[in-house]
N, CA, C and O of each residue as an XYZ file, in Angstrom:
380
protein
N      -6.239     -7.501     -9.890
C      -5.761     -6.430     -9.045
C      -5.135     -7.036     -7.788
O      -5.623     -8.045     -7.278
N      -4.092     -6.445     -7.303
C      -3.381     -6.952     -6.134
C      -4.221     -6.740     -4.877
O      -4.825     -5.686     -4.677
N      -4.241     -7.791     -4.024
C      -4.949     -7.604     -2.761
C      -4.042     -6.882     -1.772
O      -2.881     -6.607     -2.073
N      -4.574     -6.578     -0.594
C      -3.817     -5.785      0.380
C      -2.574     -6.530      0.852
O      -1.526     -5.916      1.053
N      -2.677     -7.847      1.033
C      -1.520     -8.624      1.454
C      -0.421     -8.583      0.415
O       0.755     -8.428      0.744
N      -0.810     -8.723     -0.837
C       0.165     -8.684     -1.925
C       0.835     -7.312     -1.992
O       2.047     -7.225     -2.189
N       0.072     -6.264     -1.834
C       0.634     -4.917     -1.885
C       1.552     -4.685     -0.684
O       2.610     -4.070     -0.813
N       1.141     -5.177      0.470
C       1.989     -5.061      1.660
C       3.315     -5.767      1.464
O       4.365     -5.247      1.842
N       3.268     -6.962      0.868
C       4.501     -7.698      0.611
C       5.384     -6.935     -0.367
O       6.597     -6.851     -0.172
N       4.795     -6.387     -1.401
C       5.576     -5.646     -2.393
C       6.300     -4.458     -1.764
O       7.460     -4.191     -2.078
N       5.612     -3.753     -0.882
C       6.219     -2.604     -0.202
C       7.347     -3.071      0.709
O       8.429     -2.484      0.709
N       7.100     -4.123      1.485
C       8.123     -4.655      2.384
C       9.331     -5.162      1.605
O      10.470     -4.877      1.975
N       9.096     -5.904      0.541
C      10.190     -6.455     -0.254
C      11.004     -5.341     -0.915
O      12.234     -5.390     -0.922
N      10.329     -4.352     -1.460
C      11.043     -3.246     -2.111
C      11.861     -2.458     -1.095
O      13.010     -2.103     -1.358
N      11.277     -2.190      0.050
C      12.010     -1.461      1.094
C      13.216     -2.235      1.583
O      14.287     -1.664      1.789
N      13.047     -3.527      1.769
C      14.155     -4.374      2.218
C      15.266     -4.424      1.178
O      16.443     -4.297      1.515
N      14.898     -4.607     -0.071
C      15.892     -4.669     -1.140
C      16.641     -3.343     -1.257
O      17.859     -3.330     -1.429
N      15.918     -2.233     -1.165
C      16.550     -0.919     -1.234
C      17.542     -0.736     -0.087
O      18.681     -0.319     -0.300
N      17.098     -1.052      1.129
C      17.965     -0.895      2.296
C      19.193     -1.801      2.193
O      20.308     -1.374      2.490
N      18.988     -3.044      1.775
C      20.111     -3.967      1.616
C      21.112     -3.470      0.590
O      22.321     -3.531      0.814
N      20.613     -2.979     -0.531
C      21.490     -2.448     -1.572
C      22.243     -1.208     -1.120
O      23.426     -1.048     -1.419
N      21.555     -0.331     -0.399
C      22.172      0.903      0.092
C      23.318      0.593      1.056
O      24.416      1.134      0.927
N      23.048     -0.277      2.013
C      24.072     -0.648      2.990
C      25.240     -1.350      2.294
O      26.401     -1.096      2.614
N      24.931     -2.225      1.349
C      25.988     -2.941      0.630
C      26.880     -1.971     -0.140
O      28.102     -2.120     -0.126
N      26.297     -0.989     -0.805
C      27.094     -0.018     -1.560
C      28.066      0.722     -0.653
O      29.234      0.905     -0.995
N      27.572      1.147      0.510
C      28.447      1.853      1.454
C      29.563      0.936      1.954
O      30.722      1.344      2.021
N      29.214     -0.293      2.302
C      30.211     -1.239      2.823
C      31.237     -1.606      1.757
O      32.430     -1.690      2.048
N      30.788     -1.823      0.541
C      31.700     -2.193     -0.542
C      32.632     -1.034     -0.868
O      33.823     -1.245     -1.094
N      32.110      0.178     -0.896
C      32.957      1.348     -1.164
C      34.022      1.496     -0.080
O      35.178      1.796     -0.381
N      33.635      1.287      1.184
C      34.612      1.383      2.277
C      35.667      0.280      2.171
O      36.854      0.528      2.387
N      35.235     -0.927      1.840
C      36.181     -2.041      1.690
C      37.121     -1.795      0.508
O      38.307     -2.114      0.584
N      36.601     -1.234     -0.570
C      37.417     -0.919     -1.744
C      38.505      0.079     -1.363
O      39.679     -0.098     -1.690
N      38.086      1.132     -0.663
C      39.038      2.171     -0.266
C      40.111      1.600      0.658
O      41.288      1.934      0.525
N      39.709      0.749      1.584
C      40.669      0.161      2.521
C      41.626     -0.792      1.815
O      42.818     -0.814      2.121
N      41.116     -1.577      0.877
C      41.974     -2.573      0.223
C      42.852     -1.981     -0.879
O      43.967     -2.454     -1.097
N      42.366     -0.956     -1.574
C      43.152     -0.387     -2.671
C      43.864      0.904     -2.280
O      44.827      1.311     -2.930
N      43.390      1.538     -1.222
C      43.957      2.828     -0.822
C      43.439      3.985     -1.653
O      43.892      5.118     -1.485
N      42.485      3.717     -2.560
C      41.920      4.763     -3.426
C      40.408      4.770     -3.302
O      39.792      3.779     -2.910
N      39.830      5.900     -3.640
C      38.374      5.985     -3.720
C      37.901      5.108     -4.880
O      38.607      4.974     -5.879
N      36.723      4.515     -4.758
C      36.196      3.745     -5.888
C      35.913      4.668     -7.071
O      35.634      5.852     -6.878
N      35.981      4.145     -8.276
C      35.706      4.994     -9.439
C      34.258      5.482     -9.432
O      33.327      4.694     -9.266
N      34.085      6.775     -9.611
C      32.735      7.337     -9.635
C      32.088      7.163    -11.002
O      30.862      7.152    -11.114
N      32.900      7.028    -12.035
C      32.387      6.832    -13.386
C      33.245      5.784    -14.096
O      34.162      6.137    -14.837
N      32.956      4.501    -13.876
C      33.772      3.457    -14.484
C      33.775      3.474    -16.018
O      34.669      2.901    -16.639
N      32.786      4.123    -16.628
C      32.727      4.187    -18.087
C      33.766      5.135    -18.676
O      34.049      5.081    -19.873
N      34.328      5.994    -17.848
C      35.286      6.990    -18.326
C      36.580      6.322    -18.795
O      37.104      5.439    -18.116
N      37.098      6.743    -19.961
C      38.380      6.216    -20.437
C      39.551      6.590    -19.519
O      40.628      6.006    -19.627
N      39.349      7.551    -18.625
C      40.409      7.947    -17.705
C      40.584      6.957    -16.549
O      41.583      7.007    -15.833
N      39.615      6.062    -16.370
C      39.701      5.018    -15.345
C      40.298      3.786    -16.006
O      39.859      3.374    -17.080
N      41.304      3.198    -15.359
C      41.934      1.994    -15.913
C      40.873      0.909    -16.105
O      39.992      0.729    -15.264
N      40.971      0.193    -17.224
C      39.990     -0.834    -17.545
C      39.922     -1.899    -16.448
O      38.833     -2.332    -16.071
N      41.067     -2.316    -15.942
C      41.066     -3.345    -14.894
C      40.365     -2.842    -13.628
O      39.638     -3.594    -12.979
N      40.583     -1.582    -13.282
C      39.930     -1.008    -12.114
C      38.423     -0.900    -12.345
O      37.638     -1.218    -11.452
N      38.016     -0.462    -13.521
C      36.596     -0.322    -13.836
C      35.889     -1.677    -13.798
O      34.809     -1.796    -13.220
N      36.487     -2.687    -14.405
C      35.875     -4.019    -14.410
C      35.835     -4.595    -12.998
O      34.823     -5.162    -12.585
N      36.922     -4.453    -12.267
C      36.947     -4.940    -10.889
C      35.866     -4.307    -10.049
O      35.173     -4.994     -9.300
N      35.716     -2.998    -10.167
C      34.713     -2.279     -9.389
C      33.299     -2.745     -9.749
O      32.482     -3.000     -8.865
N      33.020     -2.854    -11.030
C      31.683     -3.259    -11.474
C      31.366     -4.680    -11.023
O      30.244     -4.946    -10.592
N      32.314     -5.584    -11.111
C      32.080     -6.967    -10.693
C      31.818     -7.032     -9.186
O      30.840     -7.635     -8.744
N      32.696     -6.409     -8.410
C      32.540     -6.431     -6.951
C      31.223     -5.766     -6.549
O      30.484     -6.308     -5.728
N      30.931     -4.618     -7.109
C      29.717     -3.898     -6.752
C      28.472     -4.673     -7.195
O      27.522     -4.808     -6.424
N      28.472     -5.169     -8.400
C      27.302     -5.892     -8.903
C      26.977     -7.125     -8.087
O      25.830     -7.328     -7.688
N      27.978     -7.945     -7.839
C      27.750     -9.159     -7.060
C      27.383     -8.809     -5.623
O      26.441     -9.374     -5.067
N      28.109     -7.895     -5.030
C      27.854     -7.529     -3.636
C      26.461     -6.981     -3.407
O      25.789     -7.370     -2.451
N      26.023     -6.089     -4.266
C      24.695     -5.475     -4.104
C      23.602     -6.514     -4.325
O      22.628     -6.552     -3.573
N      23.744     -7.344     -5.328
C      22.707     -8.346     -5.588
C      22.621     -9.381     -4.479
O      21.524     -9.813     -4.124
N      23.756     -9.786     -3.927
C      23.733    -10.725     -2.800
C      23.057    -10.065     -1.602
O      22.243    -10.699     -0.930
N      23.379     -8.815     -1.329
C      22.755     -8.109     -0.207
C      21.255     -7.970     -0.408
O      20.489     -8.145      0.540
N      20.825     -7.663     -1.614
C      19.396     -7.542     -1.898
C      18.687     -8.884     -1.731
O      17.582     -8.947     -1.192
N      19.327     -9.952     -2.194
C      18.752    -11.284     -2.040
C      18.586    -11.635     -0.566
O      17.524    -12.098     -0.151
N      19.628    -11.417      0.218
C      19.574    -11.735      1.642
C      18.527    -10.884      2.364
O      17.811    -11.384      3.231
N      18.439     -9.610      2.010
C      17.455     -8.731      2.639
C      16.031     -9.163      2.291
O      15.153     -9.148      3.153
N      15.800     -9.542      1.048
C      14.473     -9.973      0.629
C      14.097    -11.297      1.281
O      12.946    -11.494      1.670
N      15.057    -12.202      1.400
C      14.786    -13.483      2.078
C      14.461    -13.252      3.558
O      13.568    -13.896      4.108
N      15.183    -12.339      4.193
C      14.898    -12.025      5.595
C      13.502    -11.418      5.724
O      12.766    -11.736      6.658
N      13.144    -10.554      4.793
C      11.802     -9.962      4.810
C      10.743    -11.038      4.606
O       9.684    -10.984      5.232
N      11.008    -12.007      3.747
C      10.051    -13.093      3.504
C       9.858    -13.936      4.765
O       8.739    -14.353      5.068
N      10.945    -14.189      5.502
C      10.813    -14.930      6.757
C       9.948    -14.153      7.746
O       9.082    -14.729      8.404
N      10.182    -12.849      7.848
C       9.386    -12.019      8.759
C       7.921    -11.974      8.307
O       7.013    -12.015      9.137
N       7.699    -11.893      7.016
C       6.339    -11.873      6.480
C       5.626    -13.176      6.837
O       4.470    -13.160      7.258
N       6.316    -14.295      6.668
C       5.714    -15.591      6.978
C       5.406    -15.704      8.475
O       4.387    -16.279      8.856
N       6.278    -15.161      9.317
C       6.007    -15.176     10.764
C       4.767    -14.358     11.092
O       3.958    -14.752     11.932
N       4.624    -13.237     10.434
C       3.506    -12.339     10.722
C       2.185    -12.791     10.138
O       1.133    -12.586     10.745
N       2.227    -13.405      8.964
C       0.986    -13.766      8.279
C       0.699    -15.264      8.315
O      -0.426    -15.693      8.057
N       1.701    -16.042      8.629
C       1.524    -17.496      8.647
C       1.825    -18.175      7.330
O       1.756    -19.401      7.243
N       2.157    -17.410      6.299
C       2.460    -18.008      4.995
C       3.357    -17.081      4.188
O       3.317    -15.858      4.328
N       4.156    -17.695      3.353
C       4.959    -16.915      2.412
C       4.061    -16.334      1.331
O       2.988    -16.879      1.072
N       4.468    -15.249      0.698
C       3.736    -14.796     -0.489
C       3.720    -15.922     -1.524
O       4.693    -16.668     -1.641
N       2.642    -16.047     -2.259
C       2.439    -17.177     -3.168
C       3.591    -17.386     -4.143
O       3.980    -18.527     -4.393
N       4.139    -16.326     -4.691
C       5.190    -16.483     -5.698
C       6.542    -16.889     -5.107
O       7.474    -17.176     -5.858
N       6.666    -16.919     -3.778
C       7.920    -17.328     -3.157
C       7.914    -18.767     -2.663
O       8.944    -19.276     -2.222
N       6.784    -19.412     -2.733
C       6.701    -20.799     -2.273
C       7.472    -21.702     -3.231
O       7.327    -21.623     -4.451
N       8.304    -22.572     -2.629
C       9.098    -23.498     -3.435
C       8.168    -24.548     -4.032
O       7.266    -25.054     -3.364
N       8.402    -24.859     -5.281
C       7.626    -25.906     -5.935
C       8.311    -27.233     -5.684
O       9.498    -27.398     -5.966
N       7.563    -28.161     -5.159
C       8.140    -29.451     -4.812
C       7.656    -30.533     -5.698
O       8.051    -31.687     -5.535
């Protein structure tokens, strides 16, 4: 069973990842609109969306959101280590 520290880390990490992903989606959509002059596709699976546009959107969104989530989780891990004196066990680098 997870101890309180582990549960606290899970909540912090999930919240950070969610917030990072949310902000990234908004920023990427705004950048897409500014660079293409069009709204991003709301349903890239639709045959009415050009294949190149659908693939471009999915690639940009996928990479952007995952990078933002990674950075947010790493920042949360640094804050966790400052507060508790140690990283969560599963985040410690194996040397």
